Every structure is written in structure tokens, then in C-alpha cells.
C-alpha positions as CSV (number, residue, x, y, z in Angstrom):
1,X,114.6,81.3,73.4
2,X,111.3,80.8,75.0
3,X,109.6,82.8,77.8
4,X,110.9,81.1,80.9
5,X,108.5,80.7,83.7
6,X,108.7,83.7,86.0
7,X,109.2,83.3,89.7
8,X,106.0,82.9,91.6
9,X,104.4,86.4,91.3
10,X,102.2,85.7,94.3
11,X,105.1,85.0,96.6
12,X,105.8,87.7,99.0
13,X,109.4,88.5,100.0
14,X,110.5,86.7,103.1
15,X,110.4,90.0,105.1
16,X,106.6,90.1,104.5
17,X,105.8,86.5,104.9
18,X,102.2,85.9,105.8
19,X,101.1,84.2,109.0
20,X,100.4,80.5,108.6
21,X,96.6,81.0,108.8
22,X,96.5,83.9,106.5
23,X,94.3,84.2,103.4
24,X,97.3,85.1,101.4
25,X,99.2,81.9,102.4
26,X,96.1,79.8,101.5
27,X,95.7,81.7,98.1
28,X,99.3,81.1,97.3
29,X,99.3,77.4,98.2
30,X,95.9,76.5,96.8
31,X,96.3,78.2,93.5
32,X,99.9,77.0,93.0
33,X,98.9,74.3,90.5
34,X,96.8,76.7,88.5
35,X,99.6,79.2,88.5
36,X,102.1,76.6,87.3
37,X,99.7,75.6,84.5
38,X,99.6,79.2,83.3
39,X,103.4,79.5,83.5
40,X,103.7,76.3,81.4
41,X,101.2,77.6,78.8
42,X,103.2,80.8,78.3
43,X,106.6,79.2,77.9
44,X,105.9,78.6,74.2
45,X,106.3,82.3,73.5
46,X,109.7,83.6,72.5
47,X,109.9,87.2,73.8
48,X,113.0,87.9,71.7
49,X,111.0,87.4,68.5
50,X,108.6,90.2,67.5
51,X,106.0,87.8,66.1
52,X,106.0,85.5,69.1
53,X,106.0,88.4,71.5
54,X,103.0,89.9,69.6
55,X,101.2,86.5,70.1
56,X,102.1,86.6,73.8
57,X,100.6,90.1,74.1
58,X,97.6,89.0,72.1
59,X,97.0,86.1,74.5
60,X,97.1,88.6,77.4
61,X,94.8,90.9,75.6
62,X,92.2,88.2,75.5
63,X,92.2,87.9,79.3
64,X,93.5,91.0,81.2
65,X,90.8,93.5,79.9
66,X,88.1,91.1,80.8
67,X,89.3,90.8,84.4
68,X,89.9,94.5,84.7
69,X,86.4,95.2,83.4
70,X,84.9,92.7,85.8
71,X,86.6,94.4,88.7
72,X,85.4,97.9,87.8
73,X,83.4,99.3,90.7
74,X,84.2,96.4,93.0
75,X,84.9,97.4,96.6
76,X,88.7,97.0,96.4
77,X,91.7,99.2,97.3
78,X,93.0,101.4,94.5
79,X,94.7,99.5,91.7
80,X,96.1,100.6,88.3
81,X,94.8,99.2,85.1
82,X,97.3,97.9,82.5
83,X,95.0,97.4,79.5
84,X,96.1,100.7,78.1
85,X,99.8,99.8,78.2
86,X,99.0,96.3,76.7
87,X,97.0,97.9,73.9
88,X,99.8,100.4,73.1
89,X,102.5,97.6,73.0
90,X,100.3,95.4,70.8
91,X,99.6,98.3,68.4
92,X,103.3,99.1,68.3
93,X,103.9,95.6,67.1
94,X,101.2,95.8,64.4
95,X,98.9,93.5,66.3
96,X,95.2,93.7,66.2
97,X,93.0,93.7,69.3
98,X,91.6,90.1,69.8
99,X,88.1,89.0,70.7
100,X,88.0,88.8,74.5
101,X,87.3,85.6,76.4
102,X,84.5,85.6,78.9
103,X,84.7,85.7,82.7
104,X,81.8,86.1,85.1
105,X,82.0,89.2,87.2
106,X,82.8,88.7,90.9
107,X,79.7,87.7,92.8
108,X,81.0,88.9,96.2
109,X,83.9,90.9,97.7
110,X,86.0,87.7,98.3
111,X,85.8,86.8,94.6
112,X,86.9,90.3,93.6
113,X,89.9,90.1,95.9
114,X,90.8,86.7,94.5
115,X,90.7,88.0,90.9
116,X,92.7,91.1,91.8
117,X,95.3,88.9,93.6
118,X,96.1,87.2,90.3
119,X,96.4,90.3,88.1
120,X,98.3,92.2,90.7
121,X,100.6,89.3,91.3
122,X,101.2,89.1,87.5
123,X,103.0,92.4,87.7
124,X,105.8,90.7,89.5
125,X,106.1,88.0,86.8
126,X,105.9,90.7,84.2
127,X,108.9,92.5,85.5
128,X,110.9,89.2,85.3
129,X,109.6,88.5,81.7
130,X,110.4,92.1,80.6
131,X,114.0,91.2,80.9
132,X,113.6,88.7,78.1
133,X,112.0,91.1,75.7
134,X,114.4,92.0,72.8
135,X,115.8,95.5,72.6
136,X,113.6,97.7,70.4
137,X,110.4,95.9,71.2
138,X,107.8,97.8,73.3
139,X,107.6,96.8,77.0
140,X,105.2,99.2,78.7
141,X,102.8,96.4,79.7
142,X,105.5,94.1,81.2
143,X,107.3,96.9,82.9
144,X,104.2,98.2,84.8
145,X,105.6,97.2,88.1
146,X,104.3,97.9,91.6
147,X,105.5,101.0,93.4
148,X,107.8,100.4,96.4
149,X,105.8,98.5,99.1
150,X,102.7,98.3,97.0
151,X,102.6,94.5,96.7
152,X,103.1,94.0,100.5
153,X,100.4,96.6,101.2
154,X,98.0,94.7,98.9
155,X,98.8,91.4,100.6
156,X,98.2,93.0,104.0
157,X,94.9,94.5,102.9
158,X,93.8,91.2,101.4
159,X,94.5,89.4,104.7
160,X,92.7,92.2,106.6
161,X,89.6,91.8,104.3
162,X,89.4,88.1,104.8
163,X,86.7,87.5,107.4
164,X,86.8,83.7,107.7
165,X,87.8,80.5,105.9
166,X,84.7,80.6,103.7
167,X,85.6,84.1,102.5
168,X,89.1,82.7,101.6
169,X,87.5,79.7,99.8
170,X,85.6,82.1,97.6
171,X,88.7,84.2,96.9
172,X,90.6,81.0,96.0
173,X,87.8,79.8,93.6
174,X,87.8,83.2,91.8
175,X,91.6,83.3,91.6
176,X,91.6,79.8,90.0
177,X,89.0,81.1,87.5
178,X,91.3,83.9,86.5
179,X,94.3,81.6,86.1
180,X,92.2,79.3,84.0
181,X,91.2,82.3,81.8
182,X,94.8,83.1,81.2
183,X,95.6,79.5,80.4
184,X,92.8,79.4,77.8
185,X,94.0,82.6,76.3
186,X,97.5,81.2,75.8
187,X,96.1,78.0,74.2
188,X,94.0,79.9,71.6
């Protein structure tokens, strides 16, 4: 069994659909191909098999800590890191911490928002993938879900932060960079 592609983690529930002109709507639409490429890259991992699941977590460990470190100190709303949970799960499976990939830090507020959009959205996909993890395997990382209403609040805050189309363009470019980072991590 392979890790099936999770539903679009950037998709907001219908009850919180973004206005047609929103930054969120543009981010979702204009990063869809990059998101699909990441989903495809991770389908090779079988989350019911300990060795394959360890490889899945190792790939994530090459990307997530880099993004979280890049966002440290950025002017963003509060968010919870997941590197600690990822490290614990990887250690529980006897994995070693991999060499990180590189990612330029955000050069402006819009880039930071775009980067955070990807890693916060991945929480939704993680919850779906967690259901595939075999019993007895650690799942702290994938089960690190949003609190009730947290994702919608984040999307609203992102839309509120967007000052114009150029701001959204910068957020989209940064989000694509993070998706590309995760795709590279899965390939290595």
C-alpha cells in the first residue's frame, strides 16, 4: 500500500470559501501544480511499512526544519513548530537525522506568509496520511492537526495581510519554493 495523495491541504472548507479576489484563492490556484507534484512524489512511500515510513519521515526531516528555521522571527501570527514531533517519530523508528536541504529565508513579509501557508496546509494532509500509518508506528508528526477553527483563522489572517496583487505574487513564489523543497526532499 502506498501513501495515497491527501486531499488538497490548502483547500478551505466550503463554509470558509475565500472571496474570488483573495490572496488565499490565488495561492491555492497558482500553487496547485506544485502541490500536485509533491503529492505525486510522496505516493512512493508505504506508510504501513516501518522502513518506508521511516524514509517518508526522513524526507520530511530534510525540508520542514529548514522552513521552520527560515520563518523564525518573521512577522507572522503564532504557529506551532512540528520539527520536535518529527524528530521523535524518526528516532522511535531508529532513523537518523538527515542533512537538511537549503532554502533562502523569506525576503519580505509576503514570502514568509507564502512559506507558512504551505507548512500549515500540510497539517491537513498529515491528518489524512496519519490514517494510513500502521498500528504501533509513531504518529506524533502526522497527527499534529490544527485546533478547531485555526486553519480558517490563518486563511483569514493571510487575506488580511495581503496588501495588493504584487504582495500575493511574492507569497505565491515563496510557496512554490517550499513545495519544490519538499519535492526535492522526496526524490533524494
